[in-house]
N, C-alpha and C positions, 0 to 999 in steps of 0.2 A: 219308939219303934227301933229295933236293932236287928241286924243280920245275925243269925246264929253263929256262935263263936267257932264252930267246927267247920264252917264253910270256907273252902280255900278259893281265893281269887288271885289269878296271876296278872301281871302287868299287861300281858297281851290279850286279855279278855277271855281266859278260860276259867270257868267256875266249876268246882267239884263238891258234891255232897257225899261225904264218906258213909253216912248212914244208909242211903239208898243206892249209892253207886252211880247216881245220875250226874252227868256233866252237861255244861251249857257253854255256848259261845256267845260272848257279849261284845257290843260295840264300845267305843271309847266313852260315850256318855253314860252307858250302863255301868261301866267299870268305875267311873267317877262317882255315880250315885251310890254304888256299893261301898266305896271307900268312905264316903260321908256317913253312910249308915253305920259302918263299922266303928267310926270314930264317935258315934253317939249323937250325931246331928238329928234334929227333929225334921219332920216333913217341911215345916215352914222355913227352917234354916236352909234346907236343901234348895227349896224354891228360890229363896233370896240369893243364894250362891249363883244359881244359873241366870237369874234376872240381871245380876251384875256382870256376868261373863258373856252372855249372848243377847243379841237383839231379836227378841221373840215376844209376841204378845202374851200377856199374863194368863189368859184363859187357856191357850194352847199349851203353854208350859206346865201349868198346874194339872191339866188333864193328862198330859203325857207322863208326868211324874207319878200321879196317883194311879194311872193304869199300870205302870211298871211295878209299883209297890204292891198293887193288887195281884199281879202275876207272881211276885215273890211269895205273897201269902198263900196263893193257890198251890204252889209247889212246896209249901211248908218250909220256907227258907228264912222266915222271920221268927224271932223269939216271941212267944206268947207272953203277954203281961197281965 
């Protein structure tokens, strides 16, 4: 799963979709997830990254990441494979 290449994400959490003109404000964690997606990381690799970085239970972490990725799909920000 990969973020569409035309989606612009700034360091301070602003995301812009040039096809629709929609923009989004993101928190630090969302920006980090998007960077990992843009670099080609899998969902499992993203989950492992956050497991190593934060003290959070696995179920909560996985649910939050999958919810965020579902939201990206809903807004058509993920490339279809």
